[in-house]
C-alpha atoms as one frame of an Amber mdcrd trajectory, in Angstrom:
protein
  14.094   6.160  12.805  11.972   8.521  10.732   9.535   5.702   9.906   9.079
   5.035  13.621   8.413   8.740  14.138   5.588   8.775  11.582   3.849   5.761
  13.082   4.316   6.800  16.703   3.125  10.324  15.994   0.009   9.124  14.175
  -0.853   6.686  16.987  -0.300   9.300  19.699  -2.467  11.825  17.838  -5.166
   9.162  17.409  -5.213   8.277  21.121  -5.167  11.916  22.206  -8.066  12.799
  19.906 -10.033   9.797  21.155  -9.524  10.958  24.762  -9.958  14.688  24.179
 -13.076  14.601  21.970 -15.493  13.651  24.813 -13.936  16.367  26.990 -14.472
  18.979  24.276 -18.068  17.781  23.930 -18.675  18.210  27.647 -17.153  21.681
  27.665 -19.261  22.656  24.643 -22.384  21.510  26.492 -21.375  23.444  29.592
 -20.913  26.682  27.638 -23.943  26.209  25.418 -22.045  25.578  22.182 -24.564
  23.032  20.980 -26.159  22.340  17.615 -29.845  22.304  18.533 -32.385  20.449
  16.333 -34.748  22.624  14.337 -35.154  23.910  10.797 -32.673  22.093   8.572
 -31.066  20.470  11.622 -32.867  17.183  12.094 -30.576  15.293  14.437 -32.520
  13.846  17.397 -30.832  15.772  20.221 -28.478  18.723  20.828 -24.936  17.809
  19.786 -21.686  19.607  20.599 -20.803  21.892  17.703 -17.040  22.664  18.016
 -15.897  19.040  18.347 -13.219  19.594  15.732 -11.242  21.493  18.357 -10.233
  18.042  19.600  -8.463  17.406  16.278  -6.484  20.623  16.567  -5.610  20.054
  20.226  -4.573  16.422  19.681  -2.452  17.384  16.683  -0.821  20.262  18.550
  -0.092  18.201  21.676   1.416  15.427  19.563   3.838  17.738  17.791   4.608
  19.541  21.065   5.363  16.273  22.864   7.979  15.192  20.325   9.472  18.676
  20.197   9.657  18.928  24.001  11.448  15.591  24.355  14.031  16.665  21.780
  14.531  19.984  23.543  15.082  18.244  26.869  17.468  15.757  25.261  19.434
  18.576  23.666  19.749  16.827  20.311  17.557  15.166  17.628  16.315  12.316
  19.820  12.778  11.669  18.557  12.720  13.979  15.546  15.477  13.049  13.061
  17.458  15.896  11.561  15.986  15.290   8.095  12.471  15.872   9.446  13.283
  19.213  11.021  12.232  22.233   9.022  12.128  26.033   9.419   8.587  25.794
   8.071   7.427  24.598  11.493   6.581  28.141  12.601   4.595  28.810   9.427
   2.675  25.567   9.899   1.865  26.487  13.504   0.707  29.932  12.376  -1.629
  28.466   9.761  -3.027  25.958  12.266  -3.742  28.588  14.916  -5.411  30.922
  12.420  -7.674  28.165  11.138  -8.631  26.954  14.592  -9.298  30.509  15.797
 -11.638  31.438  12.968 -13.471  28.136  13.229 -14.087  28.527  16.941 -15.411
  32.064  16.498 -17.918  30.768  13.942 -18.966  27.873  16.186 -19.480  30.276
  19.082 -21.292  33.070  17.241 -22.577  31.355  14.037 -21.208  33.917  11.623
 -22.955  34.577   8.341 -21.359  33.135   5.221 -19.960  36.502   4.124 -18.082
  36.907   7.413 -16.762  33.365   7.231 -15.506  34.075   3.723 -13.890  37.300
   4.919 -12.184  35.410   7.743 -10.881  32.781   5.325  -9.582  35.548   3.081
  -7.689  37.102   5.990  -6.167  33.716   6.870  -5.121  33.160   3.255  -3.614
  36.649   3.049  -1.562  36.142   6.227  -0.299  32.745   5.063   0.680  34.118
   1.651   2.379  37.110   3.288   4.338  34.664   5.463   5.907  33.226   2.327
   3.815  30.121   1.635   3.085  30.206  -2.107   2.468  27.943  -5.075   5.284
  29.088  -7.347   4.823  26.467 -10.065   2.469  23.751 -11.264   3.113  20.741
 -13.457   2.129  21.082 -17.081  -0.697  18.542 -17.650  -0.032  18.585 -21.409
   3.777  18.531 -21.296   6.706  17.079 -19.384   7.833  20.197 -17.528   6.442
  22.689 -15.063   4.748  26.035 -15.482   6.432  28.755 -13.430   3.957  31.262
 -12.059   4.690  34.970 -12.010   4.551  36.434  -8.504   1.089  38.061  -8.867
  -0.318  34.844 -10.347   1.335  32.718  -7.634  -0.117  34.931  -4.905  -3.610
  34.893  -6.418  -3.536  31.131  -7.047  -2.329  30.367  -3.503  -4.981  32.660
  -2.037  -7.675  30.916  -4.077  -6.280  27.487  -3.152  -6.433  28.113   0.610
  -9.898  29.674   0.562 -11.216  27.106  -1.915  -9.960  24.157   0.112 -11.826
  25.405   3.181 -15.034  26.135   1.265 -14.971  22.664  -0.307 -14.581  20.913
   3.048 -17.317  23.068   4.559 -19.683  22.169   1.737 -19.111  18.426   2.147
 -19.619  18.618   5.913 -23.245  17.635   5.530 -23.379  14.047   6.818 -21.963
  12.557  10.003 -18.332  11.597   9.526 -18.138  12.676   5.897 -15.764  15.642
   6.058 -13.625  14.007   8.747 -13.248  10.725   6.883 -12.429  12.355   3.553
  -9.914  14.639   5.272  -8.223  11.717   7.044  -7.801   9.869   3.736  -6.447
  13.031   2.097  -3.956  13.668   4.913  -2.694  10.079   4.864  -2.329  10.222
   1.078  -0.351  13.471   1.220   1.866  11.912   3.880   2.524   8.836   1.747
   3.275  10.945  -1.330   5.695  13.070   0.705   7.748   9.925   1.363   8.173
   9.044  -2.309  11.826   9.335  -3.457  10.976  11.931  -6.096   9.277  14.080
  -3.455  11.248  13.395  -0.245   9.481  15.746   2.161   9.787  14.078   5.602
   8.530  17.165   7.446   5.320  17.196   5.386   4.941  13.444   5.943   5.232
  13.859   9.719   2.681  16.654   9.807   0.282  14.834   7.468   0.377  11.485
   9.302  -0.070  13.238  12.643  -3.066  15.101  11.235  -4.534  11.886   9.831
  -4.172  10.193  13.227  -5.909  13.038  15.058  -8.794  13.062  12.568  -9.182
   9.278  12.807  -9.436   9.403  16.593 -12.121  12.070  16.356 -13.952  10.166
  13.608 -14.792   7.285  15.928 -17.174   9.633  17.767 -18.237  11.573  14.678
 -19.382   8.717  12.433 -23.140   8.148  12.150 -24.871   8.508  14.518 -22.544
  11.328  15.535 -22.018  12.072  19.213 -20.084  15.243  18.373 -19.869  17.442
  15.292 -16.707  18.599  13.564 -18.004  22.162  13.382 -16.251  25.033  11.681
 -13.469  24.676  14.261 -12.476  21.356  12.749 -13.288  22.159   9.134 -11.193
  25.329   8.927  -8.307  23.891  10.923  -8.127  20.755   8.779  -8.788  22.623
   5.533  -6.049  25.139   6.238  -3.575  22.416   7.224  -4.274  20.357   4.094
  -3.918  23.447   1.910  -0.596  24.445   3.488   0.888  20.917   3.515   0.027
  20.455  -0.159   1.882  23.687  -0.988   5.104  22.911   0.880   8.040  21.418
  -0.973   7.227  20.385  -4.501   3.770  21.954  -4.353   1.740  18.724  -4.392
  -1.287  20.639  -5.598  -2.220  18.131  -8.305  -2.231  15.261  -5.787  -4.341
  17.205  -3.284  -6.651  18.318  -6.072  -7.222  14.689  -7.040  -7.566  13.053
  -3.624  -9.973  15.834  -2.574 -11.670  15.697  -5.944 -15.081  14.767  -4.511
 -15.558  17.864  -2.290 -13.760  20.195  -4.720 -15.743  19.162  -7.799 -18.996
  18.970  -5.841 -18.392  22.529  -4.650 -17.714  23.699  -8.207 -20.938  22.246
  -9.596 -23.026  23.430  -6.649 -21.754  27.013  -6.985 -22.316  27.024 -10.757
 -25.846  25.650 -10.356 -26.766  28.184  -7.699 -25.454  31.090  -9.771 -27.285
  29.906 -12.898 -30.489  29.624 -10.868 -30.048  33.115  -9.450 -29.406  31.901
  -5.916 -26.816  33.199  -3.487 -23.681  31.059  -3.954 -23.413  30.196  -0.260
 -27.121  29.763   0.451 -27.603  26.208   1.815 -29.644  23.694  -0.134 -29.873
  19.950  -0.761 -28.030  19.833  -4.056 -24.747  18.295  -2.930 -23.562  14.850
  -3.994 -24.222  13.364  -0.575 -27.822  14.595  -0.753 -28.235  13.070  -4.217
 -26.987   9.728  -2.917 -29.595   9.816  -0.169 -32.235  10.760  -2.728 -31.602
   7.614  -4.784 -32.068   5.401  -1.744 -28.718   5.021   0.000 -28.699   5.116
   3.781 -26.684   7.692   5.689 -23.727   5.342   6.378 -23.865   3.904   2.839
 -23.598   7.356   1.259 -20.651   8.260   3.486 -18.841   4.970   2.869 -19.340
   5.289  -0.886 -17.695   8.717  -0.866 -14.890   7.263   1.290 -14.373   4.597
  -1.373 -14.290   7.223  -4.128 -11.734   9.239  -2.148  -9.586   6.164  -1.528
  -9.622   5.337  -5.236  -8.592   8.868  -6.162  -5.935   8.779  -3.446  -4.492
   5.573  -4.899  -4.291   7.190  -8.330  -2.620  10.243  -6.796  -0.023   8.052
  -5.063   0.845   5.784  -7.970   0.783   8.275 -10.846   2.823  11.254 -11.974
   1.621  14.789 -11.370   0.777  15.118 -15.062  -1.466  12.028 -14.901  -3.009
  13.330 -11.687  -4.049  16.546 -13.416  -5.467  14.666 -16.422  -7.413  12.264
 -14.203  -8.820  15.209 -12.274 -10.100  16.737 -15.516 -11.687  13.398 -16.436
 -13.357  13.158 -13.013 -14.773  16.661 -13.472 -16.466  15.517 -16.687 -17.767
  12.287 -15.131 -19.106  14.246 -12.174 -21.036  16.484 -14.558 -22.729  13.491
 -16.154 -23.574  11.995 -12.756 -25.004  15.314 -11.602 -27.409  15.296 -14.557
 -28.427  11.684 -13.866 -28.995  12.317 -10.162 -31.024  15.419 -10.966 -33.328
  13.391 -13.197 -33.742  10.528 -10.724 -34.092  12.572  -7.545 -37.557  12.373
  -5.929 -39.590  15.452  -5.179 -38.850  17.209  -1.909 -42.323  16.543  -0.532
 -41.811  12.796  -0.953 -38.660  12.673   1.148 -38.307  11.643   4.776 -36.663
  14.627   6.508 -35.276  12.329   9.209 -32.734  11.098   6.670 -31.046  14.470
   6.468 -29.544  15.144   9.877 -26.842  17.531   8.730 -23.808  19.125  10.249
 -23.076  21.902   7.788 -24.206  23.245   4.462
């Protein structure tokens, strides 16, 4: 019955997101929450900014629908007993915090420092609620490394904030952040079903999230009719961070499947600091920009990063956590080499067609 729950929940979330996304876009237009062309924004017309709210609403309605039916039935009717978890309240708290901060940014376009402060507050509340990474697998041994409480708190805080920053940084081409997030959520859900993991609650949440993102993605892929906005990025980023922490702390798997945005963020921040730039000042130095620079079209660049994410997700699913960590380290090194190659081959800014760079985020 649990397998039926995962599939039905993902499909319901998909259909709800597909129906709700146009409604969110219309409401955004009515209240002036539009991303207007100009400056670095080169899309041809105003596009609804907080479209990612549809992901959060579809996800929430899906979970609520199954919960409500069980409550009316008076027993585990749709949600099997093994899927039920006291962590439901903590998950709902994390989701609401992420969605709230994202919407505030979409409405008032907060500066990067205020966004970072908001993410820090979210991370602090989640950690205070008891969601922590208490151990990690030893990449050079067969056991685990237990983290002292101060280290666990600091690492979890960094993990939640870092996950959101990485997704925000990759949200630069239509459909990119949404597609990568959907693949990551589905991968985490599949890993949660492995016998050695056995986390049915995490699987249910992850597959429902993947379904909601996929429904939204149909209207977000190039040419986008609605943007994910900070509403979607922070909601999804916070959910992925929390779901990867629950249970056996599938941090290594999440680190690998989200390797593209995480490693890209790392290299971008290092480059900006070495060049004396503000770490969160926007530029065109991300991987997706480099792919456009060497001649790929907008959809080609996005699909290539999808393929990279799928490959990393397959490795994360089929390998042990120790192998996952080692592969991640190898990908970091390969990324560094590619960054140097792309830097050498990139054309000068004045030779580029600005119409190619219709961006959502950083």
